[in-house]
N, C-alpha and C positions, 0 to 999 in steps of 0.2 A: 329488364326491359329499359332501354335508354330513354332519356327525356326528349320529347318532341314538342315543338311549338305547334299550336293549332294552325291550320292552313291559313286562316285570315291574317293572323299575326305574321307568319312567315312571308306571305305575299306582300304585306305592308312593308316589311323590312327590305325585301328585294326592290320594291318600287322606290323606297327612300334611297337605297344604295345606287340605283340607276339614275337618280335625279329626275324622275318623272313627276311632274307637278300633279297634285291632286287638288281639284277645285270643287268646293262645295256646290251643290246644285243651286242654292240661292245666294251665291256670292254677291256682296254689295259692290257696285262699281266704285272705282276710286274717284275722289273729288279732287280734280286738278286745279291748281292756282298758280299764279305767277310766283316764282321763287322769291323768297325774302331777300332784302338787300345785303344779307351776310354772304350771299353767293353772287358771282358775276351775273349781270343781266342777260336775259335770253332763255333761261331755263324755266321749266314748269316743275311743280312739286306736288306730291300727294302723300298724306300720312296713311300708312298701311296699318300700323298698330302702335299702341303706346302713346305717350305724350312727349314729343321731342323737347319740350320746355321743362319737363319734370324729371324726377329721378326714375331709374329703371330702364329696362330695355325698350327700344323703339325701333321701328323700321319705317323708312320713307322710300318713295320712288322718286327719282329725278329724271326728267325727260330733257335731253339736250339736243340742240340743233347741230348739224354738221359743222365741225370746226370749233365748237364750244371749248374754251380753255379754262381750266381750274388752276390758278397759279399755285406755286409751292405753298404748302400749309401743313399744319399738324393738329392733332387732337389730344386731349388729356386721357382718353381711353381708346381701346382698340376700335377699329372701324372695319366692318365686313362688307364687301361689295360683291354683288352678283349681277352680271350682265343679262338683261332680259331681252334687249333688242340692240342691233348695231354692233359696233366695236368701240371699246374704250382703250385708248393708248395710255398706259400708266408708266410713270417714271419716279425716281427718287432723287432728291437733291434740293439745292437752294435756288436753282435757276431752271425754268421750264425749257427743255430742249427736246423737241419732238423726235429728233433723230436717236435719242437715247431712251426711247420708250419700248414697252413690251405690249403687244396687243392682247386684249382679253375679248373673246368672242362670246356669243350667246351661250349661256350655261356656265361659263367660267366664273370662278370666284377668286377673291384675293382678300387678304387681311393686311391693313396698314396698322402696325402696332402703335400703341400710344407713344407720342413724341417723335415718331419718324416723319421726316420731311418728305412729302410726296406731291405729285401733280398729275393732271390728266388732260387729254384732248379727245373729244368725241370724233369718231370717224364715221360719217353718215349719221342719220338721226339715231340717237342712242338713248336707251332707257336702262337705268341701273336701280337695283334695290340696295339700300344702305341700312345696315343694322348697327346699332351703337348703344352704349349705356349713357343715358342723359343725366342732366340736361346737356343738349348738344352745344358744343363749343368748338369754334374753329379759330386758329391763330394763323395769320398769313406771315410767311417768313420775311417777305419784303413789304413793309408797310405801304409803300407807294402803289402796290398792286391790290391792296385790300379794298373791298367794297365798303360802304358806309357803316354797316352794323356787323358785329362779329358773333353774335349768339342769338338764340331764340329769346323771347317770342318774336313772331314775325312782324315786328314794328316797321312801319313805312315812314 
């Protein structure tokens, strides 16, 4: 007799493969705040899990207004992005050029490998989940485009 997964386990694997979100019945609502000055002004941020200022994996959500631009930058570890709402136009290189971007729509994911120069533009009100190994650090390619602070904690 071959091995079979219990129905509940098999169903969970199918749901995971289809990308269907499973939300706990008593999910805690996210606590949104103005994004820290390590990011360009205009965005809101919420910590989903982990401690962005500490070691280990963390996930944040970033809510960006239409037209929000994230200048070329890079990170010391991989960064995984999942689009939750809107469209994120992403590109690679040392200069932001919206004509050279690729659209990521709701449900799309992308990984920016450590050290790769990348940038983005929000098309419509856009929300993304960002998962990384902390502490979170961002280095802007062009210092003149960098906001005041480049790493957590969220000092103002």
